[in-house]
mmCIF file of the N, C-alpha and C atoms, coordinates in Angstrom:
data_MODEL
# 
_entry.id   MODEL 
# 
loop_
_atom_site.group_PDB 
_atom_site.id 
_atom_site.type_symbol 
_atom_site.label_atom_id 
_atom_site.label_alt_id 
_atom_site.label_comp_id 
_atom_site.label_asym_id 
_atom_site.label_entity_id 
_atom_site.label_seq_id 
_atom_site.pdbx_PDB_ins_code 
_atom_site.Cartn_x 
_atom_site.Cartn_y 
_atom_site.Cartn_z 
_atom_site.occupancy 
_atom_site.B_iso_or_equiv 
_atom_site.pdbx_formal_charge 
_atom_site.auth_seq_id 
_atom_site.auth_comp_id 
_atom_site.auth_asym_id 
_atom_site.auth_atom_id 
_atom_site.pdbx_PDB_model_num 
ATOM 1   N N  . MET A 1 1  ? -0.115 -22.151 -3.355 1.00 0.00 ? 1  MET A N  1 
ATOM 2   C CA . MET A 1 1  ? 0.021  -23.588 -2.084 1.00 0.00 ? 1  MET A CA 1 
ATOM 3   C C  . MET A 1 1  ? -0.173 -22.374 -1.267 1.00 0.00 ? 1  MET A C  1 
ATOM 4   N N  . ALA A 1 2  ? -1.052 -22.876 0.153  1.00 0.00 ? 2  ALA A N  1 
ATOM 5   C CA . ALA A 1 2  ? -0.647 -22.039 1.779  1.00 0.00 ? 2  ALA A CA 1 
ATOM 6   C C  . ALA A 1 2  ? -1.779 -23.108 2.258  1.00 0.00 ? 2  ALA A C  1 
ATOM 7   N N  . ASN A 1 3  ? -1.313 -22.739 3.619  1.00 0.00 ? 3  ASN A N  1 
ATOM 8   C CA . ASN A 1 3  ? -2.190 -23.456 5.005  1.00 0.00 ? 3  ASN A CA 1 
ATOM 9   C C  . ASN A 1 3  ? -2.679 -22.396 5.623  1.00 0.00 ? 3  ASN A C  1 
ATOM 10  N N  . HIS A 1 4  ? -3.294 -22.540 7.016  1.00 0.00 ? 4  HIS A N  1 
ATOM 11  C CA . HIS A 1 4  ? -4.160 -21.636 7.434  1.00 0.00 ? 4  HIS A CA 1 
ATOM 12  C C  . HIS A 1 4  ? -3.522 -20.800 8.703  1.00 0.00 ? 4  HIS A C  1 
ATOM 13  N N  . THR A 1 5  ? -2.214 -21.220 8.448  1.00 0.00 ? 5  THR A N  1 
ATOM 14  C CA . THR A 1 5  ? -1.090 -20.980 9.291  1.00 0.00 ? 5  THR A CA 1 
ATOM 15  C C  . THR A 1 5  ? -0.392 -19.876 8.960  1.00 0.00 ? 5  THR A C  1 
ATOM 16  N N  . MET A 1 6  ? -0.111 -20.089 7.621  1.00 0.00 ? 6  MET A N  1 
ATOM 17  C CA . MET A 1 6  ? 0.613  -18.936 6.836  1.00 0.00 ? 6  MET A CA 1 
ATOM 18  C C  . MET A 1 6  ? -0.428 -17.995 6.600  1.00 0.00 ? 6  MET A C  1 
ATOM 19  N N  . ALA A 1 7  ? -1.377 -17.996 5.906  1.00 0.00 ? 7  ALA A N  1 
ATOM 20  C CA . ALA A 1 7  ? -2.582 -17.085 5.769  1.00 0.00 ? 7  ALA A CA 1 
ATOM 21  C C  . ALA A 1 7  ? -2.991 -16.624 6.767  1.00 0.00 ? 7  ALA A C  1 
ATOM 22  N N  . ARG A 1 8  ? -3.174 -16.903 8.192  1.00 0.00 ? 8  ARG A N  1 
ATOM 23  C CA . ARG A 1 8  ? -3.122 -16.007 9.193  1.00 0.00 ? 8  ARG A CA 1 
ATOM 24  C C  . ARG A 1 8  ? -1.774 -15.154 10.018 1.00 0.00 ? 8  ARG A C  1 
ATOM 25  N N  . MET A 1 9  ? -0.617 -15.569 9.551  1.00 0.00 ? 9  MET A N  1 
ATOM 26  C CA . MET A 1 9  ? 0.342  -14.632 9.610  1.00 0.00 ? 9  MET A CA 1 
ATOM 27  C C  . MET A 1 9  ? 0.964  -13.725 9.006  1.00 0.00 ? 9  MET A C  1 
ATOM 28  N N  . LEU A 1 10 ? -0.164 -13.978 7.557  1.00 0.00 ? 10 LEU A N  1 
ATOM 29  C CA . LEU A 1 10 ? 0.291  -12.681 6.338  1.00 0.00 ? 10 LEU A CA 1 
ATOM 30  C C  . LEU A 1 10 ? -1.099 -11.944 6.397  1.00 0.00 ? 10 LEU A C  1 
ATOM 31  N N  . GLY A 1 11 ? -1.724 -12.061 7.380  1.00 0.00 ? 11 GLY A N  1 
ATOM 32  C CA . GLY A 1 11 ? -3.090 -11.162 7.640  1.00 0.00 ? 11 GLY A CA 1 
ATOM 33  C C  . GLY A 1 11 ? -4.465 -11.898 6.683  1.00 0.00 ? 11 GLY A C  1 
ATOM 34  N N  . TYR A 1 12 ? -4.455 -13.007 6.416  1.00 0.00 ? 12 TYR A N  1 
ATOM 35  C CA . TYR A 1 12 ? -5.601 -13.177 5.772  1.00 0.00 ? 12 TYR A CA 1 
ATOM 36  C C  . TYR A 1 12 ? -6.938 -13.971 6.483  1.00 0.00 ? 12 TYR A C  1 
ATOM 37  N N  . ASP A 1 13 ? -7.675 -14.481 5.693  1.00 0.00 ? 13 ASP A N  1 
ATOM 38  C CA . ASP A 1 13 ? -8.541 -14.684 7.082  1.00 0.00 ? 13 ASP A CA 1 
ATOM 39  C C  . ASP A 1 13 ? -8.253 -16.525 6.793  1.00 0.00 ? 13 ASP A C  1 
ATOM 40  N N  . SER A 1 14 ? -7.838 -16.910 4.892  1.00 0.00 ? 14 SER A N  1 
ATOM 41  C CA . SER A 1 14 ? -8.225 -18.405 4.503  1.00 0.00 ? 14 SER A CA 1 
ATOM 42  C C  . SER A 1 14 ? -6.847 -18.041 3.217  1.00 0.00 ? 14 SER A C  1 
ATOM 43  N N  . PRO A 1 15 ? -6.938 -19.759 3.313  1.00 0.00 ? 15 PRO A N  1 
ATOM 44  C CA . PRO A 1 15 ? -5.673 -19.820 2.390  1.00 0.00 ? 15 PRO A CA 1 
ATOM 45  C C  . PRO A 1 15 ? -6.124 -19.490 0.703  1.00 0.00 ? 15 PRO A C  1 
ATOM 46  N N  . GLU A 1 16 ? -7.410 -19.758 0.876  1.00 0.00 ? 16 GLU A N  1 
ATOM 47  C CA . GLU A 1 16 ? -8.329 -19.050 -0.297 1.00 0.00 ? 16 GLU A CA 1 
ATOM 48  C C  . GLU A 1 16 ? -7.693 -18.006 -0.746 1.00 0.00 ? 16 GLU A C  1 
ATOM 49  N N  . GLU A 1 17 ? -8.153 -16.777 0.902  1.00 0.00 ? 17 GLU A N  1 
ATOM 50  C CA . GLU A 1 17 ? -8.340 -15.587 0.721  1.00 0.00 ? 17 GLU A CA 1 
ATOM 51  C C  . GLU A 1 17 ? -6.762 -15.185 -0.367 1.00 0.00 ? 17 GLU A C  1 
ATOM 52  N N  . LEU A 1 18 ? -5.383 -15.393 0.737  1.00 0.00 ? 18 LEU A N  1 
ATOM 53  C CA . LEU A 1 18 ? -4.365 -15.498 0.254  1.00 0.00 ? 18 LEU A CA 1 
ATOM 54  C C  . LEU A 1 18 ? -4.428 -15.505 -0.868 1.00 0.00 ? 18 LEU A C  1 
ATOM 55  N N  . MET A 1 19 ? -4.298 -16.928 -1.488 1.00 0.00 ? 19 MET A N  1 
ATOM 56  C CA . MET A 1 19 ? -4.604 -17.460 -2.977 1.00 0.00 ? 19 MET A CA 1 
ATOM 57  C C  . MET A 1 19 ? -4.861 -16.369 -4.357 1.00 0.00 ? 19 MET A C  1 
ATOM 58  N N  . ALA A 1 20 ? -6.298 -15.953 -3.489 1.00 0.00 ? 20 ALA A N  1 
ATOM 59  C CA . ALA A 1 20 ? -6.887 -15.098 -4.726 1.00 0.00 ? 20 ALA A CA 1 
ATOM 60  C C  . ALA A 1 20 ? -6.329 -14.190 -5.095 1.00 0.00 ? 20 ALA A C  1 
ATOM 61  N N  . GLY A 1 21 ? -5.986 -13.583 -3.772 1.00 0.00 ? 21 GLY A N  1 
ATOM 62  C CA . GLY A 1 21 ? -5.386 -12.181 -3.530 1.00 0.00 ? 21 GLY A CA 1 
ATOM 63  C C  . GLY A 1 21 ? -3.669 -11.867 -3.548 1.00 0.00 ? 21 GLY A C  1 
ATOM 64  N N  . ILE A 1 22 ? -2.779 -12.822 -4.521 1.00 0.00 ? 22 ILE A N  1 
ATOM 65  C CA . ILE A 1 22 ? -1.571 -12.360 -4.823 1.00 0.00 ? 22 ILE A CA 1 
ATOM 66  C C  . ILE A 1 22 ? -1.513 -12.787 -6.132 1.00 0.00 ? 22 ILE A C  1 
ATOM 67  N N  . THR A 1 23 ? -1.059 -11.898 -6.512 1.00 0.00 ? 23 THR A N  1 
ATOM 68  C CA . THR A 1 23 ? -0.642 -12.225 -8.116 1.00 0.00 ? 23 THR A CA 1 
ATOM 69  C C  . THR A 1 23 ? 0.959  -11.998 -8.863 1.00 0.00 ? 23 THR A C  1 
ATOM 70  N N  . ASP A 1 24 ? 1.756  -11.419 -7.995 1.00 0.00 ? 24 ASP A N  1 
ATOM 71  C CA . ASP A 1 24 ? 2.752  -11.483 -7.914 1.00 0.00 ? 24 ASP A CA 1 
ATOM 72  C C  . ASP A 1 24 ? 3.185  -12.112 -6.367 1.00 0.00 ? 24 ASP A C  1 
ATOM 73  N N  . ILE A 1 25 ? 3.645  -12.771 -6.747 1.00 0.00 ? 25 ILE A N  1 
ATOM 74  C CA . ILE A 1 25 ? 4.249  -13.536 -5.367 1.00 0.00 ? 25 ILE A CA 1 
ATOM 75  C C  . ILE A 1 25 ? 5.543  -12.762 -5.102 1.00 0.00 ? 25 ILE A C  1 
ATOM 76  N N  . ALA A 1 26 ? 6.572  -12.474 -6.033 1.00 0.00 ? 26 ALA A N  1 
ATOM 77  C CA . ALA A 1 26 ? 7.951  -11.495 -5.915 1.00 0.00 ? 26 ALA A CA 1 
ATOM 78  C C  . ALA A 1 26 ? 7.298  -10.406 -4.794 1.00 0.00 ? 26 ALA A C  1 
ATOM 79  N N  . SER A 1 27 ? 6.732  -9.956  -5.491 1.00 0.00 ? 27 SER A N  1 
ATOM 80  C CA . SER A 1 27 ? 6.637  -8.274  -5.175 1.00 0.00 ? 27 SER A CA 1 
ATOM 81  C C  . SER A 1 27 ? 5.445  -8.331  -4.050 1.00 0.00 ? 27 SER A C  1 
ATOM 82  N N  . GLN A 1 28 ? 4.259  -9.123  -3.932 1.00 0.00 ? 28 GLN A N  1 
ATOM 83  C CA . GLN A 1 28 ? 3.698  -9.133  -2.921 1.00 0.00 ? 28 GLN A CA 1 
ATOM 84  C C  . GLN A 1 28 ? 3.863  -9.923  -1.766 1.00 0.00 ? 28 GLN A C  1 
ATOM 85  N N  . ILE A 1 29 ? 5.074  -10.501 -1.554 1.00 0.00 ? 29 ILE A N  1 
ATOM 86  C CA . ILE A 1 29 ? 5.224  -11.478 -0.162 1.00 0.00 ? 29 ILE A CA 1 
ATOM 87  C C  . ILE A 1 29 ? 6.320  -10.926 -0.165 1.00 0.00 ? 29 ILE A C  1 
ATOM 88  N N  . TYR A 1 30 ? 7.461  -10.203 -0.709 1.00 0.00 ? 30 TYR A N  1 
ATOM 89  C CA . TYR A 1 30 ? 8.684  -10.741 -0.241 1.00 0.00 ? 30 TYR A CA 1 
ATOM 90  C C  . TYR A 1 30 ? 8.891  -9.003  -0.100 1.00 0.00 ? 30 TYR A C  1 
ATOM 91  N N  . VAL A 1 31 ? 9.406  -8.873  0.813  1.00 0.00 ? 31 VAL A N  1 
ATOM 92  C CA . VAL A 1 31 ? 10.133 -7.494  0.673  1.00 0.00 ? 31 VAL A CA 1 
ATOM 93  C C  . VAL A 1 31 ? 11.300 -6.947  -0.375 1.00 0.00 ? 31 VAL A C  1 
ATOM 94  N N  . ASP A 1 32 ? 12.547 -8.169  -0.483 1.00 0.00 ? 32 ASP A N  1 
ATOM 95  C CA . ASP A 1 32 ? 13.405 -7.577  -1.377 1.00 0.00 ? 32 ASP A CA 1 
ATOM 96  C C  . ASP A 1 32 ? 12.433 -9.093  -2.859 1.00 0.00 ? 32 ASP A C  1 
ATOM 97  N N  . PRO A 1 33 ? 11.725 -8.354  -3.597 1.00 0.00 ? 33 PRO A N  1 
ATOM 98  C CA . PRO A 1 33 ? 11.488 -9.180  -4.389 1.00 0.00 ? 33 PRO A CA 1 
ATOM 99  C C  . PRO A 1 33 ? 12.663 -10.586 -5.380 1.00 0.00 ? 33 PRO A C  1 
ATOM 100 N N  . ASP A 1 34 ? 13.758 -9.986  -5.342 1.00 0.00 ? 34 ASP A N  1 
ATOM 101 C CA . ASP A 1 34 ? 14.559 -10.959 -5.878 1.00 0.00 ? 34 ASP A CA 1 
ATOM 102 C C  . ASP A 1 34 ? 15.191 -12.008 -4.524 1.00 0.00 ? 34 ASP A C  1 
ATOM 103 N N  . GLU A 1 35 ? 14.394 -11.419 -3.659 1.00 0.00 ? 35 GLU A N  1 
ATOM 104 C CA . GLU A 1 35 ? 14.596 -12.532 -2.513 1.00 0.00 ? 35 GLU A CA 1 
ATOM 105 C C  . GLU A 1 35 ? 14.207 -14.192 -3.072 1.00 0.00 ? 35 GLU A C  1 
ATOM 106 N N  . ARG A 1 36 ? 13.112 -13.702 -3.842 1.00 0.00 ? 36 ARG A N  1 
ATOM 107 C CA . ARG A 1 36 ? 11.834 -15.658 -3.989 1.00 0.00 ? 36 ARG A CA 1 
ATOM 108 C C  . ARG A 1 36 ? 13.003 -16.131 -4.987 1.00 0.00 ? 36 ARG A C  1 
ATOM 109 N N  . ALA A 1 37 ? 14.007 -15.469 -5.457 1.00 0.00 ? 37 ALA A N  1 
ATOM 110 C CA . ALA A 1 37 ? 14.760 -16.254 -6.312 1.00 0.00 ? 37 ALA A CA 1 
ATOM 111 C C  . ALA A 1 37 ? 15.992 -16.852 -5.786 1.00 0.00 ? 37 ALA A C  1 
ATOM 112 N N  . LYS A 1 38 ? 16.749 -15.819 -4.604 1.00 0.00 ? 38 LYS A N  1 
ATOM 113 C CA . LYS A 1 38 ? 17.648 -16.375 -4.114 1.00 0.00 ? 38 LYS A CA 1 
ATOM 114 C C  . LYS A 1 38 ? 17.083 -17.925 -3.524 1.00 0.00 ? 38 LYS A C  1 
ATOM 115 N N  . LEU A 1 39 ? 15.814 -17.536 -2.892 1.00 0.00 ? 39 LEU A N  1 
ATOM 116 C CA . LEU A 1 39 ? 15.337 -18.948 -1.867 1.00 0.00 ? 39 LEU A CA 1 
ATOM 117 C C  . LEU A 1 39 ? 15.156 -19.535 -3.011 1.00 0.00 ? 39 LEU A C  1 
ATOM 118 N N  . ILE A 1 40 ? 14.650 -19.860 -3.916 1.00 0.00 ? 40 ILE A N  1 
ATOM 119 C CA . ILE A 1 40 ? 14.318 -21.013 -4.872 1.00 0.00 ? 40 ILE A CA 1 
ATOM 120 C C  . ILE A 1 40 ? 15.311 -21.810 -5.430 1.00 0.00 ? 40 ILE A C  1 
ATOM 121 N N  . ASP A 1 41 ? 16.458 -20.849 -5.593 1.00 0.00 ? 41 ASP A N  1 
ATOM 122 C CA . ASP A 1 41 ? 18.041 -21.602 -5.433 1.00 0.00 ? 41 ASP A CA 1 
ATOM 123 C C  . ASP A 1 41 ? 18.999 -22.145 -5.031 1.00 0.00 ? 41 ASP A C  1 
ATOM 124 N N  . THR A 1 42 ? 18.515 -21.935 -3.837 1.00 0.00 ? 42 THR A N  1 
ATOM 125 C CA . THR A 1 42 ? 20.028 -22.481 -2.552 1.00 0.00 ? 42 THR A CA 1 
ATOM 126 C C  . THR A 1 42 ? 18.596 -23.518 -2.403 1.00 0.00 ? 42 THR A C  1 
ATOM 127 N N  . ILE A 1 43 ? 17.214 -23.964 -2.595 1.00 0.00 ? 43 ILE A N  1 
ATOM 128 C CA . ILE A 1 43 ? 16.497 -25.038 -2.507 1.00 0.00 ? 43 ILE A CA 1 
ATOM 129 C C  . ILE A 1 43 ? 17.132 -26.143 -3.695 1.00 0.00 ? 43 ILE A C  1 
ATOM 130 N N  . GLU A 1 44 ? 16.926 -25.520 -4.784 1.00 0.00 ? 44 GLU A N  1 
ATOM 131 C CA . GLU A 1 44 ? 17.610 -26.532 -6.134 1.00 0.00 ? 44 GLU A CA 1 
ATOM 132 C C  . GLU A 1 44 ? 18.754 -26.755 -5.478 1.00 0.00 ? 44 GLU A C  1 
ATOM 133 N N  . ASN A 1 45 ? 20.026 -26.217 -5.129 1.00 0.00 ? 45 ASN A N  1 
ATOM 134 C CA . ASN A 1 45 ? 21.158 -26.668 -5.282 1.00 0.00 ? 45 ASN A CA 1 
ATOM 135 C C  . ASN A 1 45 ? 21.737 -27.468 -4.224 1.00 0.00 ? 45 ASN A C  1 
ATOM 136 N N  . LYS A 1 46 ? 21.246 -27.013 -2.613 1.00 0.00 ? 46 LYS A N  1 
ATOM 137 C CA . LYS A 1 46 ? 21.621 -27.496 -1.347 1.00 0.00 ? 46 LYS A CA 1 
ATOM 138 C C  . LYS A 1 46 ? 20.373 -28.616 -1.675 1.00 0.00 ? 46 LYS A C  1 
ATOM 139 N N  . GLY A 1 47 ? 19.407 -28.418 -1.371 1.00 0.00 ? 47 GLY A N  1 
ATOM 140 C CA . GLY A 1 47 ? 17.702 -29.410 -1.079 1.00 0.00 ? 47 GLY A CA 1 
ATOM 141 C C  . GLY A 1 47 ? 17.404 -29.010 0.137  1.00 0.00 ? 47 GLY A C  1 
ATOM 142 N N  . VAL A 1 48 ? 18.188 -27.989 1.242  1.00 0.00 ? 48 VAL A N  1 
ATOM 143 C CA . VAL A 1 48 ? 17.377 -27.933 2.545  1.00 0.00 ? 48 VAL A CA 1 
ATOM 144 C C  . VAL A 1 48 ? 18.106 -26.243 2.341  1.00 0.00 ? 48 VAL A C  1 
ATOM 145 N N  . ILE A 1 49 ? 17.653 -25.251 3.541  1.00 0.00 ? 49 ILE A N  1 
ATOM 146 C CA . ILE A 1 49 ? 17.854 -24.174 3.818  1.00 0.00 ? 49 ILE A CA 1 
ATOM 147 C C  . ILE A 1 49 ? 18.218 -24.245 5.007  1.00 0.00 ? 49 ILE A C  1 
ATOM 148 N N  . SER A 1 50 ? 19.410 -23.542 5.495  1.00 0.00 ? 50 SER A N  1 
ATOM 149 C CA . SER A 1 50 ? 20.027 -23.766 7.000  1.00 0.00 ? 50 SER A CA 1 
ATOM 150 C C  . SER A 1 50 ? 20.801 -22.341 7.113  1.00 0.00 ? 50 SER A C  1 
ATOM 151 N N  . ASN A 1 51 ? 20.026 -21.560 8.249  1.00 0.00 ? 51 ASN A N  1 
ATOM 152 C CA . ASN A 1 51 ? 21.280 -20.408 8.223  1.00 0.00 ? 51 ASN A CA 1 
ATOM 153 C C  . ASN A 1 51 ? 20.510 -19.453 7.712  1.00 0.00 ? 51 ASN A C  1 
ATOM 154 N N  . TYR A 1 52 ? 19.427 -19.178 7.307  1.00 0.00 ? 52 TYR A N  1 
ATOM 155 C CA . TYR A 1 52 ? 18.867 -18.540 5.965  1.00 0.00 ? 52 TYR A CA 1 
ATOM 156 C C  . TYR A 1 52 ? 17.689 -17.380 6.960  1.00 0.00 ? 52 TYR A C  1 
ATOM 157 N N  . GLU A 1 53 ? 17.290 -15.803 6.269  1.00 0.00 ? 53 GLU A N  1 
ATOM 158 C CA . GLU A 1 53 ? 17.394 -14.909 6.931  1.00 0.00 ? 53 GLU A CA 1 
ATOM 159 C C  . GLU A 1 53 ? 15.730 -14.081 6.336  1.00 0.00 ? 53 GLU A C  1 
ATOM 160 N N  . LEU A 1 54 ? 14.822 -14.332 6.001  1.00 0.00 ? 54 LEU A N  1 
ATOM 161 C CA . LEU A 1 54 ? 13.886 -13.834 5.159  1.00 0.00 ? 54 LEU A CA 1 
ATOM 162 C C  . LEU A 1 54 ? 13.029 -13.080 5.568  1.00 0.00 ? 54 LEU A C  1 
ATOM 163 N N  . ARG A 1 55 ? 12.813 -11.658 4.942  1.00 0.00 ? 55 ARG A N  1 
ATOM 164 C CA . ARG A 1 55 ? 11.233 -10.560 5.474  1.00 0.00 ? 55 ARG A CA 1 
ATOM 165 C C  . ARG A 1 55 ? 10.806 -10.313 4.547  1.00 0.00 ? 55 ARG A C  1 
ATOM 166 N N  . ILE A 1 56 ? 9.245  -11.128 4.757  1.00 0.00 ? 56 ILE A N  1 
ATOM 167 C CA . ILE A 1 56 ? 8.062  -10.767 4.342  1.00 0.00 ? 56 ILE A CA 1 
ATOM 168 C C  . ILE A 1 56 ? 6.677  -9.900  4.434  1.00 0.00 ? 56 ILE A C  1 
ATOM 169 N N  . LEU A 1 57 ? 6.241  -9.938  3.559  1.00 0.00 ? 57 LEU A N  1 
ATOM 170 C CA . LEU A 1 57 ? 4.892  -8.924  3.685  1.00 0.00 ? 57 LEU A CA 1 
ATOM 171 C C  . LEU A 1 57 ? 4.053  -9.634  3.669  1.00 0.00 ? 57 LEU A C  1 
ATOM 172 N N  . ARG A 1 58 ? 2.926  -8.693  5.417  1.00 0.00 ? 58 ARG A N  1 
ATOM 173 C CA . ARG A 1 58 ? 1.771  -9.552  5.376  1.00 0.00 ? 58 ARG A CA 1 
ATOM 174 C C  . ARG A 1 58 ? 0.678  -8.417  4.088  1.00 0.00 ? 58 ARG A C  1 
ATOM 175 N N  . LYS A 1 59 ? -1.084 -8.550  4.136  1.00 0.00 ? 59 LYS A N  1 
ATOM 176 C CA . LYS A 1 59 ? -1.444 -8.157  3.816  1.00 0.00 ? 59 LYS A CA 1 
ATOM 177 C C  . LYS A 1 59 ? -1.490 -6.633  4.106  1.00 0.00 ? 59 LYS A C  1 
ATOM 178 N N  . ASP A 1 60 ? -1.280 -5.789  5.246  1.00 0.00 ? 60 ASP A N  1 
ATOM 179 C CA . ASP A 1 60 ? -1.362 -4.789  5.366  1.00 0.00 ? 60 ASP A CA 1 
ATOM 180 C C  . ASP A 1 60 ? -0.116 -3.745  5.275  1.00 0.00 ? 60 ASP A C  1 
ATOM 181 N N  . GLY A 1 61 ? 0.804  -4.849  4.690  1.00 0.00 ? 61 GLY A N  1 
ATOM 182 C CA . GLY A 1 61 ? 1.743  -3.763  4.619  1.00 0.00 ? 61 GLY A CA 1 
ATOM 183 C C  . GLY A 1 61 ? 3.199  -3.922  5.394  1.00 0.00 ? 61 GLY A C  1 
ATOM 184 N N  . CYS A 1 62 ? 3.135  -4.708  6.195  1.00 0.00 ? 62 CYS A N  1 
ATOM 185 C CA . CYS A 1 62 ? 4.138  -4.694  7.739  1.00 0.00 ? 62 CYS A CA 1 
ATOM 186 C C  . CYS A 1 62 ? 4.744  -6.012  6.763  1.00 0.00 ? 62 CYS A C  1 
ATOM 187 N N  . ASP A 1 63 ? 6.225  -5.974  7.574  1.00 0.00 ? 63 ASP A N  1 
ATOM 188 C CA . ASP A 1 63 ? 6.776  -6.896  6.873  1.00 0.00 ? 63 ASP A CA 1 
ATOM 189 C C  . ASP A 1 63 ? 7.338  -8.154  8.168  1.00 0.00 ? 63 ASP A C  1 
ATOM 190 N N  . LEU A 1 64 ? 7.291  -8.888  8.150  1.00 0.00 ? 64 LEU A N  1 
ATOM 191 C CA . LEU A 1 64 ? 7.525  -10.244 9.003  1.00 0.00 ? 64 LEU A CA 1 
ATOM 192 C C  . LEU A 1 64 ? 9.180  -10.578 8.985  1.00 0.00 ? 64 LEU A C  1 
ATOM 193 N N  . GLY A 1 65 ? 9.638  -10.675 9.966  1.00 0.00 ? 65 GLY A N  1 
ATOM 194 C CA . GLY A 1 65 ? 11.251 -11.369 9.505  1.00 0.00 ? 65 GLY A CA 1 
ATOM 195 C C  . GLY A 1 65 ? 11.310 -12.701 10.164 1.00 0.00 ? 65 GLY A C  1 
ATOM 196 N N  . PHE A 1 66 ? 11.645 -13.466 9.678  1.00 0.00 ? 66 PHE A N  1 
ATOM 197 C CA . PHE A 1 66 ? 12.063 -15.089 9.304  1.00 0.00 ? 66 PHE A CA 1 
ATOM 198 C C  . PHE A 1 66 ? 13.296 -15.217 9.618  1.00 0.00 ? 66 PHE A C  1 
ATOM 199 N N  . SER A 1 67 ? 13.860 -16.397 10.546 1.00 0.00 ? 67 SER A N  1 
ATOM 200 C CA . SER A 1 67 ? 15.634 -17.052 10.032 1.00 0.00 ? 67 SER A CA 1 
ATOM 201 C C  . SER A 1 67 ? 14.690 -18.180 10.575 1.00 0.00 ? 67 SER A C  1 
ATOM 202 N N  . ASP A 1 68 ? 15.823 -19.330 9.659  1.00 0.00 ? 68 ASP A N  1 
ATOM 203 C CA . ASP A 1 68 ? 16.451 -20.561 9.172  1.00 0.00 ? 68 ASP A CA 1 
ATOM 204 C C  . ASP A 1 68 ? 17.894 -20.832 10.519 1.00 0.00 ? 68 ASP A C  1 
ATOM 205 N N  . HIS A 1 69 ? 17.536 -20.728 11.319 1.00 0.00 ? 69 HIS A N  1 
ATOM 206 C CA . HIS A 1 69 ? 19.362 -21.123 12.016 1.00 0.00 ? 69 HIS A CA 1 
ATOM 207 C C  . HIS A 1 69 ? 19.362 -22.459 12.328 1.00 0.00 ? 69 HIS A C  1 
ATOM 208 N N  . ALA A 1 70 ? 20.846 -23.386 11.828 1.00 0.00 ? 70 ALA A N  1 
ATOM 209 C CA . ALA A 1 70 ? 21.174 -24.037 12.674 1.00 0.00 ? 70 ALA A CA 1 
ATOM 210 C C  . ALA A 1 70 ? 21.306 -24.487 13.624 1.00 0.00 ? 70 ALA A C  1 
ATOM 211 N N  . CYS A 1 71 ? 20.811 -25.213 14.470 1.00 0.00 ? 71 CYS A N  1 
ATOM 212 C CA . CYS A 1 71 ? 21.134 -25.357 15.963 1.00 0.00 ? 71 CYS A CA 1 
ATOM 213 C C  . CYS A 1 71 ? 21.265 -26.313 16.510 1.00 0.00 ? 71 CYS A C  1 
ATOM 214 N N  . ASP A 1 72 ? 22.477 -26.521 17.503 1.00 0.00 ? 72 ASP A N  1 
ATOM 215 C CA . ASP A 1 72 ? 22.842 -28.207 18.155 1.00 0.00 ? 72 ASP A CA 1 
ATOM 216 C C  . ASP A 1 72 ? 21.695 -28.716 19.186 1.00 0.00 ? 72 ASP A C  1 
ATOM 217 N N  . PRO A 1 73 ? 21.075 -29.464 19.049 1.00 0.00 ? 73 PRO A N  1 
ATOM 218 C CA . PRO A 1 73 ? 20.245 -29.377 19.849 1.00 0.00 ? 73 PRO A CA 1 
ATOM 219 C C  . PRO A 1 73 ? 20.530 -30.332 21.217 1.00 0.00 ? 73 PRO A C  1 
ATOM 220 N N  . ARG A 1 74 ? 21.946 -30.993 21.542 1.00 0.00 ? 74 ARG A N  1 
ATOM 221 C CA . ARG A 1 74 ? 22.571 -30.946 23.086 1.00 0.00 ? 74 ARG A CA 1 
ATOM 222 C C  . ARG A 1 74 ? 21.586 -30.099 24.008 1.00 0.00 ? 74 ARG A C  1 
# 
């Protein structure tokens, strides 16, 4: 499953192109293929992701870093 924003961030023209081009999510999207299993495990065990950093790959091979840090909205 993918949306237009995700597809564009990863260098694809559409969600359909992204989904058609990805045959192995762990090795084609994640810089560290083991990170996918860790992410899924965190979601399953904690129900949420907090203070998590992730590096993913674009279609052109460049990598992007993402982080989800808890913040105090005060």
